[in-house]
Backbone bond lengths (Angstrom), bond angles and torsions (degrees), N, CA, C in turn:
res aa  C-N    CA-C-N  psi(-1)  N-CA   C-N-CA  omega(-1)  CA-C   N-CA-C  phi
1 M - - - 1.466 - - 1.522 109.56 -
2 E 1.342 115.56 133.82 1.454 119.98 -177.10 1.520 111.00 -72.84
3 T 1.313 115.07 140.06 1.460 120.18 178.23 1.519 109.47 -79.27
4 P 1.357 118.01 160.52 1.472 120.94 176.92 1.522 112.56 -55.13
5 A 1.331 116.88 -36.58 1.467 120.29 -179.33 1.525 111.01 -64.06
6 V 1.331 115.90 -41.57 1.469 120.48 179.59 1.526 110.39 -66.27
7 V 1.334 116.70 -43.07 1.469 121.65 179.17 1.521 110.15 -61.87
8 N 1.336 116.98 -45.76 1.466 120.74 -179.72 1.523 111.47 -63.46
9 S 1.324 115.94 -38.42 1.463 120.12 178.85 1.527 110.71 -64.37
10 A 1.330 116.60 -42.09 1.464 120.78 179.41 1.521 110.58 -64.73
11 R 1.332 116.69 -40.43 1.469 120.50 179.00 1.520 110.65 -65.26
12 E 1.340 116.12 -39.77 1.461 120.18 179.88 1.529 111.06 -64.51
13 K 1.331 115.99 -40.82 1.464 119.76 177.68 1.518 111.32 -64.28
14 E 1.330 116.91 -38.76 1.462 120.73 178.17 1.516 110.86 -64.97
15 R 1.341 116.85 -40.73 1.464 120.30 177.90 1.533 111.12 -63.36
16 E 1.330 116.49 -39.15 1.460 120.75 178.88 1.524 110.99 -65.53
17 R 1.345 115.37 -39.20 1.464 118.54 177.57 1.520 111.28 -63.96
18 E 1.324 116.56 -40.65 1.468 120.47 178.43 1.522 111.24 -65.45
19 K 1.326 116.52 -39.45 1.466 120.49 178.33 1.524 110.65 -63.73
20 E 1.333 116.25 -41.03 1.464 120.12 -179.91 1.527 110.70 -66.55
21 K 1.343 116.44 -38.71 1.468 119.87 176.57 1.531 110.72 -62.28
22 E 1.320 116.45 -40.46 1.457 120.75 179.23 1.520 111.08 -66.49
23 R 1.323 116.46 -40.98 1.470 119.52 177.28 1.519 110.75 -63.51
24 E 1.325 116.75 -38.57 1.458 120.83 178.27 1.526 110.49 -64.71
25 R 1.318 117.09 -41.97 1.473 120.02 177.37 1.526 110.87 -62.34
26 E 1.319 116.77 -40.31 1.462 120.79 178.53 1.525 111.03 -63.69
27 R 1.342 116.54 -40.49 1.464 119.77 178.43 1.528 111.19 -64.80
28 E 1.327 115.95 -38.51 1.460 119.62 179.20 1.526 111.43 -64.95
29 V 1.327 116.73 -42.09 1.467 120.95 177.85 1.520 109.86 -64.03
30 E 1.320 117.10 -41.37 1.464 121.74 -179.68 1.523 110.84 -63.07
31 L 1.336 116.57 -42.03 1.455 120.30 179.68 1.520 111.12 -64.92
32 E 1.337 117.17 -43.14 1.462 120.47 179.98 1.530 110.52 -64.85
33 A 1.336 116.95 -40.05 1.466 120.10 177.84 1.525 110.52 -63.62
34 A 1.339 117.58 -38.87 1.461 121.31 178.12 1.527 110.67 -64.45
35 L 1.336 117.14 -38.30 1.466 121.24 175.94 1.516 110.21 -57.96
36 Y 1.338 116.91 -49.22 1.455 119.72 -176.15 1.529 111.27 -68.25
37 T 1.329 117.35 -33.91 1.468 120.07 175.21 1.526 110.02 -61.36
38 N 1.327 116.80 -44.66 1.461 120.45 178.78 1.524 111.43 -61.06
39 C 1.337 116.14 -43.68 1.465 120.22 -179.99 1.527 110.91 -61.73
40 L 1.318 116.87 -42.65 1.462 120.43 179.64 1.524 110.84 -65.72
41 L 1.336 118.01 -37.89 1.458 121.04 176.03 1.528 111.00 -61.24
42 L 1.312 116.27 -32.94 1.463 120.68 179.76 1.527 112.29 -81.90
43 G 1.329 116.69 -5.50 1.457 120.16 174.02 1.510 115.92 104.23
44 L 1.334 118.16 14.45 1.460 119.82 178.67 1.520 110.77 -64.56
45 D 1.329 116.10 141.55 1.459 121.53 175.05 1.527 108.95 -64.30
46 A 1.340 116.76 116.85 1.467 121.06 -175.88 1.526 112.58 -59.11
47 A 1.333 117.65 -25.74 1.459 120.69 -178.50 1.529 111.55 -63.88
48 L 1.332 117.62 -24.06 1.457 120.75 179.80 1.523 112.34 -69.36
49 L 1.341 116.57 -18.79 1.459 120.59 -176.14 1.520 113.16 -96.16
50 V 1.314 117.15 15.97 1.464 122.37 175.82 1.529 110.14 49.51
51 P 1.353 118.08 66.16 1.466 119.61 -177.81 1.519 112.08 -61.61
52 N 1.340 115.35 148.06 1.456 119.42 177.70 1.524 109.97 -86.37
53 S 1.320 117.19 -167.81 1.465 121.20 -171.71 1.523 113.58 -62.37
54 N 1.340 118.46 -27.69 1.464 119.74 -179.84 1.517 112.75 -93.68
55 G 1.333 117.16 6.39 1.459 121.43 175.90 1.510 114.57 90.70
56 A 1.326 118.69 -9.59 1.457 121.77 179.65 1.525 109.93 -79.27
57 P 1.349 116.94 148.69 1.469 118.95 178.21 1.528 111.58 -58.62
58 R 1.304 117.01 138.37 1.458 122.12 179.43 1.531 109.46 -79.24
59 T 1.322 117.69 134.26 1.457 120.88 176.83 1.533 109.80 -92.01
60 G 1.307 115.92 169.57 1.460 120.72 -179.31 1.515 113.43 83.32
61 L 1.344 117.05 17.94 1.463 119.86 -176.87 1.525 112.52 -74.19
62 F 1.330 116.92 -12.34 1.462 119.91 -179.15 1.527 112.10 -120.14
63 R 1.337 116.30 24.77 1.468 118.44 173.57 1.527 110.24 -64.19
64 H 1.333 115.06 -31.46 1.462 121.34 175.95 1.520 108.01 -122.19
65 S 1.308 116.52 163.84 1.460 120.78 -178.35 1.528 110.66 -54.17
66 N 1.338 115.93 128.21 1.461 121.22 -176.42 1.531 108.47 -140.24
67 P 1.342 117.00 66.68 1.468 119.27 -174.91 1.522 114.19 -62.90
68 R 1.332 118.16 -32.54 1.463 119.07 -178.22 1.529 110.80 -62.03
69 L 1.328 117.02 -51.06 1.461 119.85 179.75 1.531 110.65 -71.99
70 G 1.339 116.71 -38.87 1.460 119.52 -179.93 1.515 112.04 -59.20
71 E 1.321 117.10 -46.97 1.466 120.69 179.49 1.521 111.21 -67.28
72 T 1.323 117.10 -35.96 1.471 120.27 177.76 1.526 111.00 -62.49
73 L 1.336 117.03 -44.82 1.466 120.13 -179.64 1.525 111.29 -69.65
74 L 1.319 117.59 -39.08 1.467 120.02 176.38 1.521 110.50 -59.78
75 H 1.320 116.25 -46.69 1.468 120.71 179.92 1.529 110.38 -62.79
76 F 1.308 117.10 -46.26 1.465 120.86 -179.36 1.531 111.69 -60.30
77 L 1.323 116.77 -47.30 1.463 120.62 -176.32 1.527 111.77 -67.48
78 L 1.322 116.95 -38.99 1.457 119.04 179.45 1.521 111.47 -72.74
79 C 1.324 117.21 -30.66 1.467 119.97 172.84 1.525 110.41 -64.62
80 A 1.329 116.42 -44.73 1.466 120.65 178.62 1.518 110.41 -62.54
81 L 1.315 116.77 -40.11 1.458 121.35 -177.40 1.524 112.05 -69.96
82 R 1.319 117.26 -45.15 1.461 121.23 -171.12 1.527 113.71 -97.77
83 G 1.337 116.73 -12.85 1.456 120.11 178.69 1.519 111.53 89.31
84 P 1.347 116.91 154.91 1.468 120.94 -174.89 1.513 114.55 -59.42
85 S 1.338 117.49 -40.54 1.461 119.75 -176.12 1.517 111.84 -65.67
86 Q 1.334 117.53 -49.65 1.457 120.41 180.00 1.516 111.46 -67.45
87 S 1.339 116.47 -36.67 1.464 120.03 -179.48 1.519 111.80 -65.39
88 A 1.333 116.28 -36.28 1.467 119.72 177.64 1.528 110.16 -60.04
89 K 1.325 116.11 -37.70 1.465 119.92 177.85 1.529 110.48 -73.26
90 D 1.336 115.79 -43.18 1.471 120.15 -177.98 1.521 111.97 -56.88
91 F 1.337 115.71 -45.22 1.465 120.36 -169.65 1.523 113.83 -107.48
92 A 1.318 116.40 16.76 1.468 119.91 178.33 1.525 109.94 -59.49
93 G 1.323 115.80 126.03 1.459 120.77 176.97 1.510 115.25 86.73
94 V 1.346 117.32 -9.76 1.468 118.66 -179.63 1.527 112.66 -121.33
95 W 1.336 116.90 -3.03 1.462 119.42 177.65 1.505 109.60 -137.62
96 P 1.318 119.23 131.94 1.468 127.90 0.77 1.531 111.94 -65.52
97 I 1.327 115.10 157.39 1.454 121.31 -179.91 1.522 109.61 -89.38
98 F 1.340 116.36 125.13 1.462 121.04 -179.66 1.522 113.40 -115.30
99 D 1.335 117.18 -17.07 1.460 118.57 -177.81 1.523 110.11 -151.16
100 S 1.316 115.83 174.56 1.462 121.24 -175.21 1.521 112.33 -65.96
101 A 1.333 116.54 -31.76 1.467 119.16 179.39 1.525 110.40 -65.94
102 Q 1.334 116.81 -43.33 1.463 120.21 176.89 1.528 111.12 -64.22
103 S 1.325 116.21 -38.63 1.464 120.01 178.54 1.520 110.27 -61.59
104 R 1.315 116.88 -42.69 1.467 121.38 179.45 1.531 110.72 -63.99
105 D 1.339 116.41 -43.77 1.464 120.34 179.66 1.528 110.90 -67.14
106 F 1.327 116.09 -37.57 1.462 120.44 177.78 1.526 110.33 -60.48
107 R 1.340 117.00 -45.74 1.462 120.60 -179.53 1.530 111.53 -63.19
108 K 1.334 117.07 -36.35 1.460 120.06 177.57 1.529 110.87 -62.99
109 I 1.327 116.12 -41.88 1.465 120.28 179.29 1.523 110.11 -65.34
110 V 1.334 116.39 -44.83 1.458 120.62 178.28 1.525 110.48 -59.93
111 Q 1.322 116.53 -44.24 1.462 120.39 178.74 1.524 111.07 -59.46
112 G 1.326 116.78 -41.04 1.463 120.61 178.15 1.518 112.28 -62.51
113 I 1.336 116.61 -41.82 1.467 120.49 179.63 1.524 109.97 -66.78
114 I 1.328 116.65 -42.03 1.469 120.31 179.07 1.528 110.27 -63.53
115 N 1.334 117.46 -41.41 1.462 120.26 176.74 1.524 110.87 -59.10
116 E 1.320 115.28 -40.84 1.468 120.50 178.54 1.530 111.03 -63.41
117 L 1.328 116.31 -43.92 1.465 120.43 179.15 1.528 111.22 -64.31
118 E 1.326 116.40 -38.24 1.465 120.05 178.02 1.523 110.73 -65.45
119 S 1.330 116.97 -42.42 1.462 120.11 -179.24 1.524 111.61 -66.70
120 Q 1.331 116.50 -26.87 1.466 121.20 177.40 1.526 112.23 -81.54
121 G 1.334 116.50 -8.69 1.456 120.09 -177.48 1.513 113.62 82.79
122 A 1.352 116.94 11.36 1.466 120.35 -178.72 1.525 111.52 -79.62
123 L 1.343 117.37 -29.50 1.457 122.52 178.03 1.522 109.07 -126.44
124 P 1.328 117.27 148.29 1.466 119.35 174.37 1.519 110.20 -66.89
125 R 1.312 116.64 145.64 1.468 120.67 -178.37 1.528 111.42 -73.97
126 S 1.340 114.49 149.18 1.454 120.50 178.43 1.518 108.96 -148.02
127 N 1.336 116.25 148.11 1.461 120.95 178.69 1.524 113.03 -97.60
128 S 1.351 116.56 2.18 1.469 119.07 -173.04 1.521 113.41 -115.15
129 R 1.333 117.80 17.74 1.466 119.92 -175.75 1.528 112.26 -63.13
130 V 1.322 117.43 -43.07 1.467 120.41 -174.62 1.522 110.86 -59.98
131 S 1.335 116.88 -46.92 1.464 119.63 -179.06 1.523 111.09 -67.84
132 L 1.330 117.33 -34.80 1.464 120.08 178.57 1.522 111.03 -64.43
133 L 1.322 116.77 -43.41 1.462 120.36 -179.80 1.521 111.21 -67.85
134 A 1.314 116.71 -29.09 1.473 120.32 -179.53 1.522 111.59 -73.10
135 T 1.344 116.92 -33.44 1.469 119.77 -175.03 1.524 113.58 -100.82
136 C 1.357 117.03 -26.77 1.484 120.47 -175.15 1.526 109.69 48.23
137 C 1.314 115.69 54.04 1.459 119.61 -170.84 1.523 110.29 -151.04
138 G 1.340 116.03 143.17 1.451 121.11 169.66 1.510 114.97 94.46
139 H 1.321 114.02 171.78 1.462 120.72 -175.63 1.525 112.01 -64.69
140 R 1.330 117.86 -37.11 1.460 119.44 -178.61 1.531 111.45 -67.37
141 F 1.324 117.25 -31.87 1.465 119.42 175.79 1.527 109.79 -68.89
142 V 1.335 117.04 -42.47 1.467 120.73 176.18 1.529 109.94 -60.05
143 E 1.328 116.12 -40.23 1.462 120.73 178.73 1.528 110.91 -61.63
144 L 1.341 116.69 -42.12 1.461 120.64 177.18 1.521 110.88 -61.14
145 L 1.334 116.92 -46.45 1.462 120.31 178.85 1.524 110.93 -61.08
146 W 1.329 116.02 -41.06 1.465 119.11 178.94 1.530 111.29 -63.05
147 Q 1.325 116.57 -42.74 1.456 119.91 178.07 1.528 110.89 -59.25
148 L 1.333 116.37 -44.21 1.467 120.38 177.90 1.521 111.17 -63.58
149 S 1.335 116.99 -40.72 1.466 120.05 -178.35 1.524 111.55 -66.59
150 A 1.330 116.90 -41.13 1.461 120.17 178.88 1.523 110.69 -65.56
151 H 1.345 116.47 -41.07 1.464 120.06 178.91 1.520 110.69 -67.68
152 A 1.336 117.21 -39.31 1.468 120.27 178.49 1.521 111.09 -62.70
153 L 1.332 117.42 -43.79 1.472 120.18 177.20 1.525 110.47 -59.55
154 R 1.298 115.96 -42.87 1.462 121.33 -179.43 1.533 110.37 -60.51
155 E 1.341 116.08 -47.32 1.459 119.64 -177.01 1.527 112.08 -71.49
156 V 1.327 117.42 -39.12 1.467 120.22 176.81 1.524 110.11 -61.39
157 H 1.318 116.66 -41.47 1.464 120.29 178.60 1.531 110.75 -63.83
158 K 1.322 116.94 -41.75 1.463 120.13 179.66 1.526 111.13 -62.95
159 R 1.339 116.99 -41.32 1.457 120.26 -179.47 1.515 112.37 -69.87
160 T 1.326 115.41 -36.89 1.460 120.60 -171.10 1.521 112.96 -86.84
161 F 1.325 116.71 -36.73 1.465 120.91 -174.94 1.527 110.13 -122.43
162 T 1.337 115.24 62.81 1.462 121.11 -175.47 1.512 112.30 -58.58
163 A 1.335 116.27 -44.16 1.463 120.14 -178.03 1.524 110.97 -63.92
164 D 1.333 116.17 -39.32 1.459 120.24 -179.71 1.523 110.58 -64.83
165 V 1.339 117.22 -40.69 1.460 120.89 -179.93 1.528 110.50 -66.53
166 A 1.341 115.93 -35.64 1.465 119.66 179.98 1.525 111.49 -63.09
167 S 1.333 116.38 -36.86 1.468 119.85 -178.63 1.524 112.93 -92.89
168 N 1.340 116.58 -19.98 1.468 121.36 179.72 1.528 108.87 -132.22
169 P 1.339 117.33 82.36 1.471 120.36 -175.77 1.520 112.14 -55.39
170 L 1.335 114.86 143.15 1.455 120.59 176.72 1.526 109.88 -71.82
171 P 1.341 116.59 156.63 1.470 119.24 177.51 1.521 111.44 -70.54
172 A 1.325 115.98 179.21 1.462 121.62 -178.37 1.527 110.68 -57.66
173 S 1.341 115.63 151.80 1.456 120.34 177.91 1.518 109.98 -67.56
174 L 1.349 115.17 165.10 1.462 119.89 178.74 1.525 111.47 -58.57
175 A 1.335 116.80 -39.65 1.457 119.88 -178.36 1.524 110.91 -62.35
176 D 1.346 116.96 -36.19 1.462 120.28 178.40 1.515 110.87 -71.94
177 V 1.330 116.49 -43.02 1.456 120.43 -176.77 1.521 111.25 -67.87
178 V 1.341 116.63 -37.80 1.464 119.40 -175.58 1.515 111.83 -65.73
179 N 1.337 117.52 -23.02 1.459 120.07 176.97 1.520 111.86 -66.55
180 Q 1.343 116.06 -18.82 1.449 120.65 -179.98 1.522 111.61 -94.45
181 S 1.335 117.33 -13.41 1.456 121.07 -179.40 1.506 109.35 -154.11
182 S 1.323 117.12 130.73 1.467 120.79 -178.27 1.514 112.49 -86.10
183 H 1.327 117.84 -6.75 1.463 120.07 -176.17 1.524 110.40 -106.39
184 A 1.323 115.35 127.13 1.462 119.96 -175.60 1.517 112.19 -59.77
185 S 1.321 118.41 -32.16 1.457 119.94 -177.13 1.518 111.78 -62.32
186 A 1.332 116.66 -26.33 1.452 119.81 178.34 1.518 111.38 -71.94
187 L 1.348 117.48 -14.46 1.455 121.68 -178.40 1.523 112.67 -93.48
188 L 1.318 117.86 0.21 1.453 119.77 -174.50 1.526 112.80 -64.26
189 T 1.324 118.28 -16.47 1.464 119.59 177.37 1.518 111.12 -63.21
190 V 1.343 117.05 -26.29 1.462 119.64 176.77 1.521 110.09 -58.30
191 T 1.329 115.29 -42.75 1.462 119.93 177.34 1.514 111.41 -77.05
192 K 1.321 117.09 -51.19 1.458 121.07 -170.19 1.522 113.08 -66.23
193 V 1.331 116.75 -43.24 1.458 119.33 -175.05 1.518 111.71 -84.24
194 L 1.347 116.01 -60.38 1.455 118.60 -174.98 1.508 113.04 -63.33
195 F 1.331 116.47 -54.58 1.448 118.62 -169.76 1.524 113.40 -81.55
196 T 1.308 118.27 -30.64 1.450 118.42 176.62 1.519 110.82 -68.46
197 I 1.333 116.65 -43.94 1.464 120.38 -176.78 1.523 111.98 -76.53
198 K 1.346 116.21 -45.56 1.463 119.09 -171.58 1.514 114.24 -90.95
199 L 1.350 117.83 -27.27 1.446 118.84 -168.38 1.516 117.00 -109.21
200 V 1.321 117.95 -22.39 1.466 118.59 -173.43 1.524 110.58 -52.97
201 A 1.314 117.02 -53.94 1.466 119.73 -177.41 1.518 111.58 -68.12
202 S 1.339 117.43 -48.16 1.456 120.14 -173.64 1.519 112.79 -71.02
203 V 1.330 117.91 -43.52 1.461 120.18 -177.98 1.517 111.17 -70.61
204 M 1.340 116.99 -42.71 1.456 119.24 179.42 1.523 110.89 -62.58
205 Q 1.329 117.22 -35.02 1.461 119.92 177.76 1.522 110.22 -68.35
206 F 1.342 115.52 -44.39 1.458 119.65 -177.24 1.512 111.70 -67.48
207 F 1.336 116.10 -40.04 1.456 121.22 -178.54 1.521 111.23 -101.18
208 G 1.302 116.68 37.04 1.465 120.26 -176.06 1.511 112.63 -57.63
209 T 1.323 116.91 -29.35 1.465 119.64 -179.91 1.520 111.78 -96.87
210 G 1.342 116.77 2.40 1.471 120.04 177.86 1.512 111.63 90.23
211 F 1.325 116.83 141.18 1.468 121.39 177.05 1.513 109.06 -69.14
212 Q 1.312 115.59 130.42 1.449 119.47 -177.37 1.520 109.82 -110.73
213 C 1.298 116.32 135.46 1.466 121.99 178.01 1.508 107.68 -143.95
214 G 1.308 116.10 149.48 1.461 119.31 179.91 1.491 112.18 -54.43
215 R 1.331 117.18 129.16 1.469 120.90 -176.64 1.514 110.21 -121.74
């Protein structure tokens, strides 16, 4: 028969596990919100993010497979990153997506671009990209989108405000930072500090009419 001390210890461990699960859920919500903030800074139409009653983007959009929104955000972010001219070449014949064959070809192109970014050190390497792109679901897919959004903001800022970057160097790339922390939530300072302070005013002014890419 278990003693009161053993029972209390087991209950305490269970409470700690529940607290850790709650903290993890909070980190996931925070990461998804940071993704949508980055997308809006780049000029995404807020209506695509299914805003809730107070106008803020709704989180939890990728708890279940959501290929329509997932592919839309992938296309938008890669257009912002690579520019309209290169994106038109990248996605010729596969965007807009009308059928499963185009969706499959689109994912192959996206995978190729992500592989290129990883080899350049712009994104941290991962072995699960193919399955993530196939399902457009879960926290790891949101993490991938966030990584792309943070990198896109960084590159758009470099292209647009060259003089500012020369006098105020950007922080380390995501690939460099991730080597210091395996958890994406620890990287949110890249979004919160750099882009909130330096980019909100300048990027919103520059993209006042919204980033446009072939749709």
